[in-house]
Wavefront OBJ file of the C-alpha trace (Angstrom):
o trace
v 0.262 -0.056 -0.140
v 1.379 3.404 -0.751
v 2.082 6.036 2.219
v -0.509 8.506 0.946
v -3.572 5.609 1.435
v -1.997 4.249 5.302
v -1.879 7.887 6.188
v -5.279 9.233 4.442
v -7.475 7.424 2.969
v -7.395 4.483 5.206
v -8.294 6.429 8.429
v -11.284 8.297 6.380
v -12.586 4.670 5.436
v -12.576 3.627 8.879
v -14.696 6.620 9.843
v -16.922 5.938 7.140
v -17.516 3.069 7.855
v -18.054 3.446 12.132
v -20.774 6.008 11.530
v -22.544 3.916 8.779
v -22.636 1.149 11.383
v -24.010 3.492 13.914
v -27.426 2.819 12.316
v -29.709 5.610 13.181
v -33.126 5.531 14.123
v -36.359 7.773 12.976
v -39.707 7.532 13.481
v -42.498 6.665 15.579
v -42.551 3.471 17.850
v -45.823 3.338 19.632
v -46.987 0.496 22.193
v -50.069 0.190 24.778
v -48.284 2.294 27.768
v -45.735 4.423 25.639
v -44.509 6.068 22.091
v -41.154 6.963 21.408
v -40.592 9.226 18.371
v -36.867 9.905 17.470
v -35.919 12.497 14.989
v -33.119 15.058 14.632
v -30.706 12.799 16.754
v -33.409 13.291 20.054
v -35.732 11.093 21.363
v -39.239 12.212 22.666
v -41.053 9.876 25.352
v -44.884 10.174 25.748
v -46.363 8.490 28.713
v -49.171 9.462 30.565
v -50.136 12.499 29.014
v -46.283 13.650 29.584
v -43.539 13.938 26.637
v -39.998 13.687 28.078
v -37.460 15.032 25.303
v -33.842 13.002 25.717
v -30.363 12.413 23.492
v -29.915 9.038 22.934
v -27.059 6.711 21.328
v -27.220 3.923 19.203
v -25.032 0.892 19.948
v -25.088 -1.678 17.298
v -29.161 -3.599 18.069
v -29.146 -1.425 21.359
v -30.443 1.828 21.637
v -29.789 3.775 25.090
v -31.646 6.454 26.049
v -30.217 9.286 28.300
v -33.151 9.849 31.094
v -32.926 12.129 33.597
v -33.743 9.164 35.969
v -30.599 7.278 34.726
v -29.563 5.400 31.017
v -32.602 2.887 29.701
v -31.530 0.294 27.230
v -33.752 -1.006 24.426
v -33.141 -3.473 21.936
v -33.681 -3.381 17.977
v -35.605 -6.610 16.999
v -34.796 -8.009 13.639
v -38.794 -7.297 12.595
v -38.259 -3.943 13.173
v -39.821 -3.263 16.584
v -38.098 -2.229 20.096
v -38.326 -3.958 22.751
v -38.004 -1.895 25.919
v -38.720 -1.900 29.660
v -42.967 -0.939 28.926
v -43.399 -4.188 26.460
v -42.935 -4.168 22.382
v -43.255 -0.870 20.339
v -44.202 -1.042 17.118
v -43.338 1.188 13.700
v -46.018 3.800 13.056
v -47.295 2.789 9.560
l 1 2 3 4 5 6 7 8 9 10 11 12 13 14 15 16 17 18 19 20 21 22 23 24 25 26 27 28 29 30 31 32 33 34 35 36 37 38 39 40 41 42 43 44 45 46 47 48 49 50 51 52 53 54 55 56 57 58 59 60 61 62 63 64 65 66 67 68 69 70 71 72 73 74 75 76 77 78 79 80 81 82 83 84 85 86 87 88 89 90 91 92 93
């Protein structure tokens, strides 16, 4: 490999691949007790008439919600639903 590739192109390629693997999430997911709406890098949780805006991060199939009470980890299922402490949330059609 050329020096240029090792010093510039390879790190850029690795950064692009890591960004692509982040697997962002968008849209609204609904269940019986709660709904989560992901947009613009934030998530809005609606539960019992209250709306809470939070930050989140994606780590593989795990989504970590940064709640004021502490982090909540939810799991993205192969069928597109989310496995949460409040039950399964399905994508809004």
